[in-house]
C-alpha positions in Angstrom: 146.9 -30.8 52.7 149.4 -29.6 55.2 148.2 -27.2 57.9 150.3 -24.1 56.4 148.4 -25.2 52.9 144.9 -25.3 54.7 145.5 -22.0 56.6 146.6 -20.4 53.2 143.2 -21.8 51.4 141.0 -20.5 54.1 142.9 -16.9 54.1 142.1 -17.2 50.2 138.6 -18.5 50.6 137.5 -15.7 52.7 138.9 -13.2 50.5 136.7 -14.4 47.9 133.9 -14.3 50.3 134.0 -10.4 50.2 134.6 -10.2 46.6 131.7 -12.3 45.7 129.7 -10.6 48.1 130.6 -7.2 46.7 130.7 -8.6 42.9 126.5 -9.1 42.1 124.7 -8.7 39.5 124.1 -4.8 40.3 128.1 -4.5 40.2 128.2 -6.2 36.9 126.1 -3.9 35.4 128.2 -1.2 35.9 126.0 1.3 37.1 127.7 1.4 41.0 131.0 2.1 39.3 129.7 4.9 36.8 127.2 6.2 39.7 130.4 6.5 42.5 133.6 6.9 40.5 133.5 7.5 36.8 130.9 10.4 37.1 133.8 12.1 39.3 136.2 12.7 36.3 139.9 11.5 36.1 139.9 10.7 39.8 138.0 7.6 39.0 141.1 5.9 38.5 142.3 5.9 42.1 139.5 6.2 44.0 138.0 2.7 44.1 141.5 2.0 45.4 140.6 4.3 48.2 137.2 2.7 48.9 138.7 -0.6 49.0 141.4 0.4 51.2 138.9 1.9 53.8 137.0 -1.2 53.7 140.2 -3.3 54.1 140.8 -1.7 57.2 137.4 -2.2 58.8 136.5 -5.5 57.4 140.3 -6.8 58.7 139.5 -5.3 62.0 136.0 -7.0 62.4 136.8 -10.4 61.3 140.2 -10.2 63.9 138.1 -9.3 66.4 135.4 -12.1 65.8 138.3 -14.8 65.4 140.0 -13.6 68.7 136.5 -13.2 71.1 135.3 -16.2 69.1 131.9 -14.7 68.0 130.6 -15.9 64.7 127.2 -14.9 64.2 126.5 -11.1 63.7 124.2 -10.7 67.0 126.8 -12.2 69.1 129.3 -10.4 67.3 127.7 -7.3 68.2 127.1 -8.2 71.6 130.5 -8.5 72.3 131.7 -5.5 70.3 129.7 -3.1 71.6 130.0 -4.0 75.2 127.8 -2.3 77.5 126.4 0.1 74.7 124.8 -3.5 73.0 121.4 -2.7 73.8 121.3 0.4 71.9 123.9 -0.3 68.8 122.7 -4.0 68.5 119.0 -3.0 67.9 120.1 0.0 65.6 122.4 -2.5 63.6 119.3 -5.0 63.2 117.2 -1.5 62.0 120.3 -0.9 59.4 120.3 -4.6 58.2 116.7 -4.5 57.9 116.8 -1.5 55.5 119.7 -3.1 53.3 117.6 -6.2 53.2 114.8 -3.9 51.6 117.2 -1.8 49.2 119.4 -4.5 47.8 116.7 -6.9 46.7 115.0 -3.9 45.1 118.4 -3.0 43.4 118.5 -6.3 42.1 114.9 -6.2 40.8 115.8 -3.0 39.1 119.2 -4.3 37.7 117.2 -7.6 36.1 114.2 -5.1 34.6 116.6 -2.6 33.2 118.9 -5.4 31.9 115.8 -7.2 30.4 114.4 -3.9 29.2 117.6 -2.8 27.3 118.0 -5.9 25.8 114.3 -6.4 24.2 112.9 -3.0 24.2 110.2 -3.7 26.5 109.1 -1.2 29.1 110.7 -1.2 32.3 107.7 -1.5 34.5 106.8 -5.1 32.4 110.3 -6.0 32.8 110.9 -5.7 36.6 107.5 -7.2 36.9 108.7 -10.4 34.9 111.7 -10.3 37.3 109.8 -10.2 40.1 107.4 -12.8 39.3 110.4 -15.4 38.7 112.0 -13.8 42.0 109.2 -14.8 43.9 108.8 -18.2 42.2 112.2 -19.1 42.8 112.1 -17.8 46.4 109.3 -20.2 47.5 110.2 -23.3 45.4 114.1 -22.8 44.4 116.2 -21.5 47.4 118.2 -24.6 47.6 119.1 -24.8 43.8 120.1 -21.4 44.1 122.4 -21.8 47.1 124.2 -24.8 45.2 124.6 -23.0 42.4 125.9 -19.5 44.1 129.6 -20.1 44.1 129.3 -21.0 40.6 127.4 -18.5 39.2 129.7 -15.9 40.7 132.7 -17.4 38.7 130.8 -17.3 35.8 130.1 -13.7 36.3 133.7 -12.6 37.0 134.7 -15.2 33.7 132.2 -13.2 32.1 133.1 -9.7 32.7 136.7 -10.4 32.1 135.8 -12.1 28.6 133.5 -8.7 27.9 135.8 -6.2 29.4 139.3 -7.3 28.3 139.0 -7.0 24.5 136.7 -3.9 24.8 139.5 -2.1 26.8 142.1 -2.9 24.4 140.2 -2.0 21.3 138.9 1.2 23.0 142.4 2.1 24.7 142.4 5.1 22.4 138.6 6.0 23.2 140.2 5.7 27.2 142.7 8.2 26.7 140.1 10.8 24.5 137.9 10.6 27.8 140.8 10.9 30.3 141.8 14.3 28.2 138.3 15.3 28.3 138.1 14.6 32.0 141.2 16.5 32.8 139.6 19.3 30.5 137.1 19.4 32.8 138.1 18.7 36.3 135.8 17.5 39.2 136.8 18.7 42.6 139.1 16.0 44.3 136.5 16.8 47.4 133.5 15.5 45.7 135.3 12.3 44.3 136.7 11.5 47.4 133.1 12.0 49.2 131.6 9.9 46.5 134.2 6.9 47.2 133.7 7.7 50.8 130.0 7.1 50.7 130.6 3.9 48.5 132.9 2.3 51.0 130.6 3.4 54.0 127.4 1.5 52.7 129.5 -1.5 52.2 130.0 -1.7 56.1 126.9 -3.2 56.6 128.2 -6.7 55.0 129.9 -7.2 58.3 127.0 -8.9 59.3 127.9 -11.3 56.1 131.7 -11.8 57.3 131.8 -12.5 60.9 130.6 -16.3 60.4 133.6 -16.6 58.2 136.2 -15.8 60.8 136.0 -19.1 62.5 137.8 -20.4 59.4 141.1 -18.4 60.4 143.8 -20.5 62.3 144.6 -17.4 64.1 143.3 -13.7 64.3 146.2 -12.3 62.1 144.9 -14.4 59.5 141.9 -12.0 58.7 144.6 -9.1 57.9 146.2 -11.3 55.2 143.0 -12.2 54.1 141.5 -9.0 53.8 144.7 -7.9 52.1 144.1 -10.1 49.0 140.5 -9.2 48.9 141.8 -5.8 48.5 143.8 -6.5 45.4 141.5 -8.6 43.6 138.3 -6.0 44.4 140.2 -2.9 43.4 141.8 -4.8 40.2 138.2 -5.9 39.4 136.8 -2.4 40.2 139.5 -0.7 37.9 139.0 -2.9 35.2 135.2 -1.8 35.1 136.2 2.1 35.4 138.3 1.4 32.5 135.5 -0.2 30.2 133.2 2.1 30.8 135.4 5.1 29.7 135.4 3.4 26.5 132.2 4.7 26.0 131.8 7.6 28.3 132.0 10.3 25.2 128.9 9.0 23.6 126.4 11.3 24.3 124.2 8.7 25.1 125.6 7.3 28.1 124.4 9.7 30.3 120.7 7.8 29.9 122.0 4.4 30.2 121.1 1.9 33.4 123.6 -0.6 32.5 126.8 0.6 31.4 128.5 -2.7 31.0 125.6 -3.8 28.3 125.7 -0.1 26.6 129.7 -0.6 26.4 129.2 -4.3 24.9 126.3 -2.7 22.4 128.8 -0.4 20.9 132.1 -2.6 21.4 133.8 -5.9 20.0 132.2 -9.0 19.7 128.5 -7.4 20.6 126.9 -10.6 18.4 128.3 -12.9 21.0 128.9 -10.9 24.4 125.5 -9.0 24.3 123.1 -12.2 25.2 126.1 -13.5 27.3 126.9 -10.5 29.9 123.1 -9.8 29.7 122.2 -13.1 30.8 125.0 -13.5 33.4 123.7 -9.8 35.1 120.1 -11.2 35.2 121.1 -14.3 37.0 123.3 -12.5 39.3 120.6 -10.1 39.9 117.9 -13.0 40.6 120.3 -14.9 42.6 120.8 -11.8 44.9 117.6 -11.3 45.1 116.1 -14.5 46.0 118.8 -15.2 48.8 117.7 -11.6 50.4 114.2 -12.4 49.9 114.5 -15.7 51.4 116.4 -14.4 54.5 113.4 -11.9 55.0 110.9 -14.7 54.8 112.8 -16.6 57.2 113.0 -13.6 59.9 109.3 -12.9 59.3 108.0 -16.6 60.0 110.2 -17.2 62.9 108.6 -14.6 64.9 105.2 -16.1 63.6 106.4 -19.5 64.6 107.8 -18.6 67.9 104.2 -17.5 68.8 102.4 -20.3 67.9 105.1 -22.7 69.7 103.3 -23.0 73.0 99.9 -23.8 71.3 101.6 -26.4 69.3 103.0 -27.8 72.6 100.1 -27.4 74.3 98.1 -29.7 71.5 100.7 -32.2 71.0 100.9 -33.0 75.0 97.0 -34.4 74.8 97.7 -36.3 71.9 98.8 -39.9 71.5 102.4 -40.6 70.7 101.9 -43.7 68.7 103.0 -41.5 65.6 106.2 -39.9 67.5 108.6 -42.0 65.2 106.8 -40.3 62.2 108.9 -36.9 60.6 106.3 -35.5 58.1 107.6 -34.0 55.2 108.2 -30.3 55.4 105.7 -28.3 53.2 106.0 -24.5 52.2 103.7 -22.7 54.7 101.1 -20.1 54.0 102.8 -18.0 56.1 106.0 -18.0 53.9 104.1 -17.7 50.5 102.2 -14.5 52.0 105.5 -13.3 53.6 107.5 -14.0 50.1 104.5 -12.1 48.1 104.8 -8.7 50.4 108.6 -8.8 50.2 108.4 -9.1 46.4 105.5 -6.5 46.0 107.9 -4.0 48.2 110.6 -4.7 46.3 108.9 -4.2 42.6 107.3 -1.0 44.5 110.7 0.5 45.5 112.6 -0.8 41.9 110.3 1.5 40.2 112.3 4.6 41.1 114.8 3.0 38.4 118.3 1.5 39.1 120.2 4.6 38.7 118.3 6.5 41.4 118.5 3.9 43.7 122.2 3.1 43.5 122.6 6.7 43.9 120.6 7.8 46.4 119.2 4.6 48.6 122.8 3.4 49.0 123.7 6.8 50.0 120.6 6.8 52.5 122.4 3.3 53.7 125.9 5.1 54.0 124.5 7.9 56.6 122.7 5.4 58.2 125.8 3.3 58.7 127.7 6.4 60.0 126.7 6.3 63.4 125.6 2.9 63.9 129.0 1.4 62.3 131.8 3.9 61.3 131.8 6.1 64.5 131.5 3.3 67.1 134.5 1.3 65.2 136.5 4.5 65.1 136.2 4.7 68.8 136.8 1.2 69.6 140.1 1.2 67.2 141.2 4.2 69.4 140.1 3.1 72.9 141.4 -0.5 72.8 144.6 0.3 70.5 143.1 -1.9 67.7 141.9 -4.5 70.0 145.3 -5.3 72.1 144.4 -4.0 75.1 
C-alpha cells in the first residue's frame, strides 16, 4: 500500500469510528431520531445535517489539535487544551464523563429491555432485568469477545438497518408525503427544532474522550478535517434515512406510545415476518455491546483505584518473600472487587433504566447537553477565538 493510500485509509477509518460510536443500539432503535427530530415537524428533514455540521466542526478541531500537539489520551489532551485552566476543566470533564458512563449504559439497558418487551409482550421491568443479567455476565466473563466482534457487529447493525429501512421507505413513500403535509399544516417553530438539534449535537461532544486516541493515525493534522467531512456525510445520510423511515408510520395514532420506532415501523411495514426478528436481535446485540463496554470501563476505573491503594502493601509483602518463584506468572483471575463493582454498576443502570427509554433519551441526554455547555462548548469556542483556530 502506498503512503497516499495508507493516509486515505486512515482518514476513512477514523470517519467510521465517529459513525460507529454514534450509531449504537439506541440509535438503531429510532428513539433518538424520533425524540430530537421527528417530533419537531418538517424541520426534521434538515436538522440532522445541522447537528452533524456542528459536530463536524468541533470533532475536526479536537482531532486536529490532538494530532498537532501529539496528545492522544483524553487526560493529556485536556491538560494541553485547557492549559492553565486544566486543573479546573480537566476535573469537570471527568465529572461529565462519569455522568455519560452512568447514563449511556442505562439507555442501553432500556433499549434492550424495550425491544424485548415489544417483541415478546413481557413486562418492561422483567425484560430489563433479563438484559441486565446478561450484561452483567458478559461484562465479567466476555469483554474480550465483545471487543473482538464490535466492528463486525457495527457492520451488521448498519447492514440490517439498510435492509429494513430502504424497502420500507420505498413502499411507504406515499405515507411520507402524507406525514410531510400534516407537519406543514401544523408547523413547529423553527427555533424549537433548531434548539433540539443543538441539544442533540451538544451531548455528542463528550465523545471527544473517545476520539482523541485516533488522531495518532493521521499523517498530518489537516487530515482530521477531511476525515470528519466524510463522517458528516455518512452520519447525515443515515440519520436522514431513519427520519424518512419513521415518517412512514407517523400518522399511526399508536406511534406516540412507541419506545422503539424502528421496530414499530417494521411491524407495520413490508417483510415484517423476516425483518422483525432481524432488527430486534441487532438492536439488542448493539445495546448489549454498548453497555458491556461501558460497564467494563467503569469497573476498571473503580478497581484501579482499589488496586493502587493495595499496591504498597503488596510490595511490602513481596519484599519479604523468597524469589524462587519469580519466573512464574500466575494466570489472572477475576477478582472479588471486579464482580462487586460490575454488580453495583449493573444495579445502578437497571434502576436508572426504569425511567423508560424515551424519558432517558429526552431528559437525561438533555441534562448531559447542559453539562457539556460550560465544560466543552464554551471553552472550545473561546479557544477557537483566542488562538484563531489553533493557528497562533
